[in-house]
ZAKOL-770396 format. One record per residue (C-alpha): residue in three letters; residue number from 0; x, y, z. Coordinates in pm, 1 decimal. Example, Ala and Ser with C-alpha at 12.3 -4.5 7.8 and 13.67 -1.06 7.14 Angstrom:
SITE   residu   num         xx         yy         zz
SITE      ALA     0     1230.0     -450.0      780.0
SITE      SER     1     1367.0     -106.0      714.0
This chain:
SITE   residu   num         xx         yy         zz
SITE      MET     0    -3718.7     3941.4     7410.9
SITE      ASN     1    -3963.0     4006.4     7694.9
SITE      VAL     2    -3963.1     4078.7     8067.0
SITE      PHE     3    -3867.0     3723.9     8165.9
SITE      TRP     4    -3590.0     3713.6     7903.9
SITE      ALA     5    -3451.5     4040.1     8040.5
SITE      PHE     6    -3477.0     3915.6     8399.8
SITE      PHE     7    -3300.6     3585.8     8322.9
SITE      VAL     8    -3021.4     3745.3     8120.9
SITE      GLY     9    -2986.0     4028.6     8373.7
SITE      LEU    10    -2954.2     3785.2     8665.7
SITE      TYR    11    -2707.7     3572.5     8469.4
SITE      ILE    12    -2488.1     3873.6     8387.7
SITE      LEU    13    -2514.3     4005.9     8745.8
SITE      HIS    14    -2397.3     3668.2     8877.9
SITE      PHE    15    -2117.0     3660.2     8622.2
SITE      LEU    16    -1992.8     4010.6     8703.2
SITE      PHE    17    -2027.6     3977.3     9080.6
SITE      PHE    18    -1845.4     3647.2     9120.9
SITE      GLY    19    -1586.4     3731.6     8857.5
SITE      GLY    20    -1528.6     4061.8     9034.8
SITE      LEU    21    -1500.1     3875.5     9365.0
SITE      GLU    22    -1212.7     3669.7     9222.9
SITE      VAL    23    -1037.3     3986.6     9104.1
SITE      LEU    24    -1097.3     4152.0     9443.7
SITE      ASN    25     -942.1     3853.8     9622.4
SITE      LEU    26     -637.2     3860.5     9395.9
SITE      ARG    27     -587.5     4235.5     9448.2
SITE      TYR    28     -623.2     4189.6     9823.6
SITE      LEU    29     -361.0     3915.0     9811.9
SITE      ARG    30     -125.9     4143.2     9614.8
SITE      ARG    31     -171.1     4419.2     9875.0
SITE      MET    32     -173.4     4211.1    10195.7
SITE      GLY    33       55.5     3928.4    10089.1
SITE      THR    34      383.3     4117.4    10102.3
SITE      ARG    35      494.6     3954.2    10428.4
SITE      CYS    36      412.5     3620.8    10589.0
SITE      PRO    37      179.6     3650.6    10892.5
SITE      GLU    38      381.9     3629.3    11212.0
SITE      MET    39      195.8     3325.5    11350.4
SITE      PHE    40      328.5     3105.9    11066.0
SITE      ARG    41      694.4     3188.6    11131.8
SITE      GLY    42      896.9     2872.7    11179.2
SITE      PHE    43      684.6     2685.8    10925.8
SITE      ILE    44      679.1     2932.0    10634.1
SITE      ASP    45      975.9     3152.3    10546.3
SITE      GLU    46      963.4     3448.4    10308.4
SITE      ALA    47     1066.8     3242.5    10003.8
SITE      LEU    48      797.0     2982.4    10068.6
SITE      TYR    49      539.7     3255.2    10136.3
SITE      SER    50      622.7     3420.7     9803.9
SITE      LYS    51      566.8     3081.3     9640.2
SITE      THR    52      230.8     3052.4     9821.4
SITE      VAL    53      118.7     3390.3     9684.3
SITE      ASP    54      222.0     3293.8     9331.2
SITE      TYR    55       43.3     2958.0     9356.2
SITE      THR    56     -279.5     3120.0     9476.9
SITE      ARG    57     -260.9     3376.6     9197.1
SITE      ASP    58     -191.6     3121.9     8922.2
SITE      ARG    59     -471.5     2887.3     9033.2
SITE      ALA    60     -723.1     3169.8     9063.6
SITE      SER    61     -629.2     3321.8     8726.7
SITE      LEU    62     -671.1     2988.5     8549.8
SITE      GLY    63    -1001.5     2921.0     8724.7
SITE      LEU    64    -1132.4     3268.4     8641.2
SITE      THR    65    -1044.1     3228.8     8272.8
SITE      HIS    66    -1224.1     2893.6     8262.3
SITE      GLU    67    -1527.0     3039.5     8439.1
SITE      ILE    68    -1550.9     3334.1     8197.8
SITE      ILE    69    -1540.7     3111.2     7889.3
SITE      ALA    70    -1784.0     2852.0     8029.5
SITE      GLU    71    -2037.8     3114.1     8144.1
SITE      VAL    72    -2028.0     3300.7     7812.9
SITE      VAL    73    -2070.4     2978.8     7614.5
SITE      LEU    74    -2363.7     2858.5     7825.5
SITE      LEU    75    -2545.4     3192.3     7800.9
SITE      ALA    76    -2482.3     3201.4     7425.8
SITE      MET    77    -2628.0     2850.9     7387.3
SITE      ILE    78    -2944.6     2961.2     7567.2
SITE      VAL    79    -3011.6     3304.8     7416.1
SITE      SER    80    -2886.4     3240.3     7061.9
SITE      GLY    81    -3142.8     2971.7     6990.6
SITE      PHE    82    -2877.8     2697.1     6976.0
SITE      LEU    83    -3051.7     2482.8     7236.9
SITE      ALA    84    -3388.4     2547.8     7072.0
SITE      GLY    85    -3235.4     2422.8     6747.6
SITE      VAL    86    -3101.5     2114.4     6925.5
SITE      ASP    87    -3450.0     2046.8     7059.3
SITE      GLU    88    -3598.6     2079.9     6711.5
SITE      LYS    89    -3349.5     1826.1     6572.2
SITE      LEU    90    -3412.0     1587.7     6861.6
SITE      SER    91    -3787.2     1595.6     6796.7
SITE      GLU    92    -3715.3     1456.7     6449.4
SITE      VAL    93    -3513.9     1166.8     6594.9
SITE      PHE    94    -3692.1     1068.4     6917.3
SITE      ASP    95    -4064.6     1016.2     6962.6
SITE      SER    96    -4035.9      991.7     7338.8
SITE      PRO    97    -4015.0     1332.9     7513.0
SITE      ILE    98    -3832.5     1162.8     7800.1
SITE      PHE    99    -3538.8     1049.4     7585.9
SITE      ARG   100    -3541.5     1382.3     7401.7
SITE      GLY   101    -3507.6     1547.7     7739.0
SITE      LEU   102    -3217.9     1323.8     7839.3
SITE      VAL   103    -3018.1     1397.3     7522.5
SITE      PHE   104    -3112.6     1764.8     7550.5
SITE      PHE   105    -2959.4     1786.8     7898.4
SITE      LEU   106    -2650.7     1590.8     7799.9
SITE      THR   107    -2573.5     1815.9     7501.5
SITE      PRO   108    -2472.9     2136.6     7689.7
SITE      ALA   109    -2319.1     1922.7     7965.6
SITE      LEU   110    -2089.1     1756.5     7711.0
SITE      ILE   111    -1997.7     2089.7     7550.1
SITE      LEU   112    -1906.5     2245.6     7886.1
SITE      TYR   113    -1715.0     1931.8     7985.1
SITE      LEU   114    -1506.5     1950.1     7667.2
SITE      ILE   115    -1439.5     2319.4     7728.0
SITE      GLY   116    -1316.1     2235.6     8076.4
SITE      LEU   117    -1073.0     1963.1     7967.8
SITE      PRO   118     -788.3     2193.1     7851.4
SITE      PHE   119     -815.5     2388.0     8177.2
SITE      SER   120     -809.6     2067.5     8381.0
SITE      TYR   121     -501.3     1956.1     8187.2
SITE      ARG   122     -327.1     2290.0     8240.8
SITE      HIS   123     -417.0     2291.6     8611.3
SITE      THR   124     -267.0     1945.4     8661.0
SITE      PHE   125       31.5     1942.5     8428.1
SITE      VAL   126      127.9     2311.5     8431.6
SITE      VAL   127       17.7     2483.8     8754.7
SITE      GLU   128       34.2     2185.7     8992.3
SITE      GLU   129      351.9     2064.1     8820.8
SITE      ARG   130      515.0     2406.9     8850.1
SITE      TYR   131      465.4     2410.6     9227.8
SITE      GLY   132      564.8     2049.9     9287.7
SITE      PHE   133      220.9     1904.8     9362.8
SITE      ASN   134      149.7     1692.2     9057.1
SITE      ARG   135      240.7     1324.8     9072.4
SITE      THR   136       -7.4     1184.8     8822.1
SITE      THR   137       59.9     1067.0     8467.6
SITE      LEU   138     -122.9     1153.0     8147.8
SITE      SER   139     -267.3      801.4     8122.4
SITE      ARG   140     -397.7      815.0     8480.3
SITE      TRP   141     -541.5     1163.6     8421.3
SITE      VAL   142     -727.3     1039.5     8110.4
SITE      ALA   143     -850.0      729.6     8293.1
SITE      ASP   144     -978.6      940.3     8584.7
SITE      HIS   145    -1173.5     1163.2     8347.2
SITE      LEU   146    -1321.3      866.2     8163.2
SITE      LYS   147    -1425.4      697.1     8486.7
SITE      SER   148    -1570.4     1012.2     8643.6
SITE      GLY   149    -1757.7     1094.4     8322.8
SITE      ALA   150    -1899.6      743.1     8298.0
SITE      LEU   151    -2004.7      752.6     8664.4
SITE      SER   152    -2174.8     1089.9     8619.4
SITE      ILE   153    -2374.0      961.5     8322.6
SITE      LEU   154    -2454.8      636.6     8501.2
SITE      ILE   155    -2593.8      821.3     8804.3
SITE      PHE   156    -2744.6     1128.3     8637.4
SITE      SER   157    -2914.4      973.0     8333.8
SITE      PRO   158    -3148.3      723.5     8509.3
SITE      LEU   159    -3234.3      987.7     8769.5
SITE      LEU   160    -3320.4     1247.2     8504.9
SITE      VAL   161    -3526.8      992.2     8307.5
SITE      LEU   162    -3716.1      908.3     8626.9
SITE      VAL   163    -3782.5     1275.7     8706.8
SITE      LEU   164    -3907.4     1341.4     8351.5
SITE      TRP   165    -4130.9     1035.5     8379.4
SITE      PHE   166    -4273.5     1168.7     8706.6
SITE      ILE   167    -4344.0     1504.2     8536.8
SITE      LYS   168    -4531.1     1328.3     8256.5
SITE      THR   169    -4716.9     1076.4     8474.1
SITE      TYR   170    -4796.2     1284.0     8784.3
SITE      PRO   171    -4823.3     1644.0     8659.8
SITE      ALA   172    -4966.1     1777.4     8987.6
SITE      THR   173    -4745.0     1595.4     9238.5
SITE      TRP   174    -4430.6     1509.1     9040.7
SITE      TRP   175    -4214.6     1733.0     9258.6
SITE      ILE   176    -4284.8     1515.7     9565.2
SITE      TRP   177    -4191.3     1196.2     9378.3
SITE      ALA   178    -3881.5     1366.1     9234.1
SITE      PHE   179    -3775.6     1477.4     9581.3
SITE      GLY   180    -3797.3     1118.9     9704.2
SITE      ALA   181    -3599.4      985.9     9407.9
SITE      VAL   182    -3321.9     1247.3     9426.3
SITE      SER   183    -3289.1     1206.4     9804.0
SITE      ALA   184    -3270.6      827.7     9770.2
SITE      VAL   185    -2996.7      851.3     9507.6
SITE      GLN   186    -2800.0     1096.8     9722.8
SITE      LEU   187    -2820.5      859.8    10018.2
SITE      LEU   188    -2726.3      562.7     9800.5
SITE      VAL   189    -2416.6      741.6     9670.5
SITE      VAL   190    -2308.0      824.0    10027.1
SITE      VAL   191    -2344.2      457.9    10127.6
SITE      LEU   192    -2176.2      317.3     9816.1
SITE      TYR   193    -1895.8      572.1     9790.4
SITE      PRO   194    -1646.6      411.2    10031.6
SITE      CYS   195    -1693.9       54.4     9908.8
SITE      CYS   196    -1777.1       90.6     9537.2
SITE      ILE   197    -1689.1      436.1     9402.2
SITE      ALA   198    -1370.4      552.9     9576.6
SITE      PRO   199    -1181.2      226.0     9500.7
SITE      LEU   200    -1227.8      297.0     9128.2
SITE      PHE   201     -985.6      587.9     9162.1
SITE      ASN   202     -755.5      505.0     9451.8
SITE      ARG   203     -608.1      206.7     9628.6
SITE      PHE   204     -705.7      162.3     9993.5
SITE      GLN   205     -525.3      -60.8    10239.2
SITE      PRO   206     -511.1     -104.5    10617.4
SITE      LEU   207     -298.3      158.5    10785.7
SITE      GLY   208       59.3       36.6    10757.7
SITE      ASP   209      192.4      222.2    11061.8
SITE      ARG   210       70.6      -10.4    11338.7
SITE      SER   211      165.8      232.7    11613.7
SITE      LEU   212      -42.7      506.6    11453.1
SITE      ALA   213     -329.1      262.6    11389.1
SITE      GLU   214     -338.0      169.0    11758.1
SITE      LYS   215     -339.8      535.4    11860.7
SITE      VAL   216     -624.6      611.8    11619.9
SITE      GLN   217     -824.7      312.0    11739.9
SITE      ASP   218     -768.0      413.5    12102.7
SITE      LEU   219     -887.8      767.2    12024.8
SITE      MET   220    -1203.2      630.5    11863.3
SITE      ASP   221    -1269.9      386.6    12148.3
SITE      ARG   222    -1227.9      655.7    12414.0
SITE      ASN   223    -1490.8      866.9    12238.5
SITE      GLY   224    -1736.9      588.9    12161.2
SITE      ILE   225    -1686.3      602.9    11783.7
SITE      VAL   226    -1724.3      269.6    11604.5
SITE      VAL   227    -1552.0      252.9    11266.3
SITE      LYS   228    -1530.6      -45.1    11035.7
SITE      ARG   229    -1178.9       21.3    10910.8
SITE      ILE   230     -885.6      261.7    10937.9
SITE      LEU   231     -742.5      292.4    10588.3
SITE      GLU   232     -451.0      453.9    10410.5
SITE      MET   233     -517.1      594.9    10060.1
SITE      ASP   234     -255.2      627.7     9786.4
SITE      ALA   235     -327.5      997.6     9727.7
SITE      GLY   236       40.9     1049.3     9655.8
SITE      THR   237        8.9      879.8     9318.0
SITE      ARG   238     -180.2     1187.4     9195.8
SITE      SER   239      -90.2     1482.7     9414.9
SITE      ARG   240      127.1     1592.8     9706.5
SITE      HIS   241     -172.2     1761.1     9877.5
SITE      SER   242     -270.5     1598.7    10208.3
SITE      ASN   243     -596.7     1533.4    10391.0
SITE      ALA   244     -799.8     1288.9    10601.3
SITE      TYR   245    -1171.3     1219.0    10624.4
SITE      PHE   246    -1455.2     1010.4    10761.4
SITE      THR   247    -1674.1      846.5    10499.4
SITE      GLY   248    -1976.1      618.6    10480.3
SITE      LEU   249    -2277.9      558.4    10699.0
SITE      GLY   250    -2361.3      284.1    10943.6
SITE      ARG   251    -2155.2      -28.6    10882.8
SITE      THR   252    -1966.0      131.2    10594.1
SITE      LYS   253    -1825.9      410.5    10814.3
SITE      GLN   254    -1445.5      425.9    10791.7
SITE      ILE   255    -1149.7      657.4    10845.1
SITE      VAL   256     -929.2      740.1    10546.9
SITE      LEU   257     -582.8      894.7    10581.5
SITE      PHE   258     -395.7     1024.9    10278.2
SITE      ASP   259      -50.6      870.1    10257.2
SITE      THR   260       78.9     1223.5    10200.9
SITE      LEU   261      -65.7     1326.7    10539.8
SITE      ILE   262      112.1     1035.6    10709.8
SITE      GLU   263      438.6     1128.7    10538.7
SITE      ALA   264      422.7     1498.4    10633.5
SITE      HIS   265      286.8     1499.0    10991.7
SITE      PRO   266      385.8     1344.2    11325.7
SITE      HIS   267      135.7     1117.0    11500.9
SITE      GLU   268       -1.2     1377.2    11743.7
SITE      GLU   269      -94.7     1611.0    11457.1
SITE      ILE   270     -264.7     1330.8    11263.7
SITE      LEU   271     -464.3     1243.8    11576.0
SITE      ALA   272     -561.8     1610.5    11612.3
SITE      VAL   273     -689.2     1620.8    11253.9
SITE      LEU   274     -889.3     1302.3    11310.6
SITE      ALA   275    -1025.4     1439.4    11639.0
SITE      HIS   276    -1151.0     1736.7    11438.5
SITE      GLU   277    -1338.5     1495.1    11209.8
SITE      VAL   278    -1478.3     1319.2    11517.1
SITE      GLY   279    -1604.5     1660.7    11627.4
SITE      HIS   280    -1815.3     1677.8    11312.9
SITE      PHE   281    -1951.3     1331.8    11385.1
SITE      LYS   282    -2031.6     1404.9    11750.0
SITE      GLY   283    -2188.6     1739.4    11661.6
SITE      ARG   284    -2407.3     1574.4    11392.3
SITE      HIS   285    -2288.0     1845.1    11154.1
SITE      ILE   286    -2319.8     1631.5    10841.0
SITE      LEU   287    -2676.1     1532.6    10934.5
SITE      LYS   288    -2771.9     1895.6    11002.5
SITE      GLN   289    -2628.0     2011.4    10670.8
SITE      LEU   290    -2803.8     1725.9    10492.5
SITE      VAL   291    -3139.2     1825.9    10642.9
SITE      LEU   292    -3084.6     2187.2    10537.6
SITE      SER   293    -2989.1     2072.5    10187.0
SITE      GLU   294    -3299.5     1855.1    10162.5
SITE      ILE   295    -3521.6     2146.9    10266.3
SITE      GLY   296    -3366.1     2357.4     9991.2
SITE      LEU   297    -3414.7     2076.4     9740.1
SITE      LEU   298    -3780.7     2034.4     9831.0
SITE      LEU   299    -3845.2     2409.6     9808.4
SITE      GLY   300    -3665.2     2429.6     9473.3
SITE      LEU   301    -3865.3     2140.6     9326.8
SITE      TYR   302    -4192.5     2290.2     9449.2
SITE      LEU   303    -4116.8     2629.9     9293.7
SITE      THR   304    -4010.8     2453.7     8974.8
SITE      SER   305    -4342.7     2268.5     8960.7
SITE      ARG   306    -4532.5     2597.7     8989.7
SITE      LEU   307    -4340.5     2758.4     8702.3
SITE      LEU   308    -4270.0     2464.3     8473.0
SITE      ASP   309    -4576.3     2509.7     8249.4
SITE      TRP   310    -4549.9     2889.6     8230.8
SITE      PRO   311    -4525.8     2961.0     7852.9
SITE      PRO   312    -4264.4     3244.2     7863.6
SITE      LEU   313    -4023.6     3007.5     8038.0
SITE      THR   314    -3944.4     2833.8     7708.2
SITE      SER   315    -4089.2     3061.7     7439.7
SITE      SER   316    -3858.2     3342.5     7553.4
SITE      PHE   317    -3564.7     3139.3     7419.9
SITE      GLY   318    -3715.7     3015.6     7095.5
SITE      PHE   319    -3848.7     2674.6     7201.2
SITE      GLU   320    -4159.0     2554.9     7020.5
SITE      ASN   321    -4437.0     2353.8     7186.1
SITE      ALA   322    -4302.3     2444.4     7533.7
SITE      PRO   323    -4106.0     2124.1     7609.0
SITE      GLN   324    -4106.5     2069.9     7984.6
SITE      TYR   325    -3750.0     1942.0     7993.0
SITE      ALA   326    -3633.5     2271.9     7839.5
SITE      GLY   327    -3825.5     2459.8     8109.9
SITE      LEU   328    -3663.8     2237.9     8372.2
SITE      PHE   329    -3320.1     2321.0     8229.8
SITE      ILE   330    -3387.4     2697.4     8229.4
SITE      LEU   331    -3515.5     2688.2     8586.7
SITE      MET   332    -3214.5     2488.8     8706.8
SITE      ILE   333    -2986.3     2759.7     8568.0
SITE      LEU   334    -3205.5     3028.3     8721.3
SITE      TRP   335    -3203.0     2871.3     9068.0
SITE      GLN   336    -2828.9     2817.8     9052.8
SITE      LYS   337    -2760.8     3182.8     8969.8
SITE      ALA   338    -3007.2     3319.2     9225.2
SITE      GLY   339    -2908.1     3072.1     9496.6
SITE      ALA   340    -2541.7     3168.0     9471.2
SITE      PHE   341    -2622.9     3500.2     9639.5
SITE      LEU   342    -2748.2     3306.9     9944.6
SITE      MET   343    -2418.5     3122.9     9986.8
SITE      PRO   344    -2295.9     3344.8    10274.5
SITE      LEU   345    -2575.7     3199.6    10490.7
SITE      PHE   346    -2472.9     2839.1    10425.1
SITE      MET   347    -2100.6     2912.2    10440.3
SITE      ALA   348    -2137.4     3091.6    10774.9
SITE      GLN   349    -2313.7     2785.6    10915.9
SITE      SER   350    -2041.9     2556.9    10780.5
SITE      ARG   351    -1765.9     2773.0    10927.5
SITE      ARG   352    -1942.4     2762.7    11264.8
SITE      TYR   353    -1938.5     2382.5    11250.8
SITE      GLU   354    -1567.4     2386.9    11168.1
SITE      ARG   355    -1493.2     2603.7    11471.3
SITE      GLU   356    -1694.4     2363.3    11688.7
SITE      ALA   357    -1498.6     2067.3    11547.7
SITE      ASP   358    -1169.0     2248.0    11616.5
SITE      ALA   359    -1275.6     2303.6    11978.1
SITE      CYS   360    -1375.8     1937.4    12003.5
SITE      SER   361    -1030.5     1831.1    11884.9
SITE      ALA   362     -860.2     2044.4    12148.8
SITE      SER   363    -1093.8     1906.3    12415.4
SITE      MET   364    -1045.4     1541.6    12315.6
SITE      LEU   365     -665.4     1567.9    12316.7
SITE      GLY   366     -649.3     1797.8    12617.8
SITE      ALA   367     -448.0     2055.0    12422.0
SITE      ALA   368     -487.7     2281.2    12120.7
SITE      ALA   369     -118.4     2275.5    12022.8
SITE      PRO   370     -126.3     1958.8    11804.1
SITE      LEU   371     -404.9     2094.6    11582.8
SITE      VAL   372     -240.1     2437.9    11567.4
SITE      THR   373       88.3     2291.4    11445.8
SITE      ALA   374     -101.2     2062.7    11206.8
SITE      PHE   375     -271.0     2367.0    11051.5
SITE      LYS   376       58.2     2553.4    11019.7
SITE      ARG   377      228.7     2253.2    10862.5
SITE      MET   378      -67.8     2202.2    10625.0
SITE      ALA   379      -52.8     2568.5    10524.4
SITE      ALA   380      312.8     2528.6    10431.9
SITE      HIS   381      264.7     2189.0    10267.5
SITE      ASN   382      -40.7     2289.5    10059.7
SITE      LEU   383       64.6     2651.6     9987.5
SITE      SER   384     -263.3     2777.8    10133.9
SITE      ASN   385     -378.5     3137.0    10089.5
SITE      LEU   386     -323.3     3292.6    10432.2
SITE      VAL   387     -485.8     3630.9    10361.6
SITE      PRO   388     -816.2     3582.1    10171.4
SITE      HIS   389    -1046.5     3883.1    10135.5
SITE      PRO   390    -1328.5     3877.7    10396.7
SITE      LEU   391    -1599.5     3909.1    10130.3
SITE      TYR   392    -1445.1     3621.6     9934.7
SITE      VAL   393    -1444.3     3417.0    10254.7
SITE      ALA   394    -1813.5     3493.6    10306.7
SITE      PHE   395    -1910.6     3350.2     9968.0
SITE      HIS   396    -1654.8     3072.2     9913.5
SITE      TYR   397    -1500.9     2948.2    10239.1
SITE      SER   398    -1675.0     2656.2    10406.6
SITE      HIS   399    -1384.9     2661.8    10659.0
SITE      PRO   400    -1262.4     2969.7    10846.6
SITE      PRO   401     -929.5     3105.4    10720.0
SITE      LEU   402     -637.2     2927.5    10885.5
SITE      ALA   403     -519.0     3238.8    11070.0
SITE      GLU   404     -860.0     3276.7    11234.6
SITE      ARG   405     -872.4     2909.4    11335.0
SITE      ILE   406     -525.6     2924.9    11485.5
SITE      GLU   407     -605.7     3243.1    11681.5
SITE      LEU   408     -918.4     3082.6    11829.4
SITE      LEU   409     -734.3     2763.9    11924.0
SITE      GLU   410     -443.4     2951.5    12080.4
SITE      ALA   411     -686.1     3167.5    12276.9
SITE      ALA   412     -857.1     2852.2    12402.5
């Protein structure tokens, strides 16, 4: 135990208590404010449905909080108890290469936390979502999804981590620049490959079956100078009753995806309003701006990591011998994640500003705000959305403004 040990553990516990307390605060606020449905949602949500919405929000949050408590305690215990130092000692007896030792070292806590999360994922899908009528998946599909997502994560993460560790070993003074280039390239590659190679592993995509709707969508895109490769319908309903729509891909892979559940639940004018909102993001270059901001944060984080990576207390504080750099990298990643979480209100405020701009763009493109307003109200009822989140919880967790705020702004416009 030393000053750095105390700082790391203190920051970890502060993060744990603050964000756990934020969940409790949001639930108490819901209990106090959620006695009656907000007036603006009348006609879409009655008192019985609103009571169901409150219960759904509470049950989801309680399950998530329990999972978070267990996962955070286990991870901290692995670090401070010497468990990970013991894993490193065993790995040094098996692998001569520090790069492959580092890869297995990273995968060990990741696998443990993944296994801890499985029962909670199962309960979320087959108990909570089932209880409120959202779940449509089967056990075999749930298992297959986990196997595929796990394999994809390993396939993407492992080569990237090996490359970063090789950069650290080969270019000790400038590795952070090379690592930045590699991580950025992989991020861009995933964005490009997602619509054509990754998403089809989980869902079936087909041309939009409703030809009338497809023509209206195409006309909307043409009138606003948006070129898309395809307008697709996704079989989201095979897994969940939740609805959504999104743009995906870059360049020639850019396409529009509509959940079949969205098509089932909304009239054409509301679907067009939702898509016009997505066009607003495209026209406002919001994704590009957020990507640039993310890349700046990544570069700064890698630079700071390079300055601290060889600092002896970074690893010796937790029982590691011979100061393995991959262990230092792991400790710093945890440290940045805990510290960076307190900066989330800055990024979330920017994201919410972009969402308001996209809402205004939708109203402008369609010449009326009413279709998006009714779409939001119908989505709130369909998805059992929390209509009264605590303002502090919104500041840290909401990338979109609360629905009531968005509706008020649109109706005022």
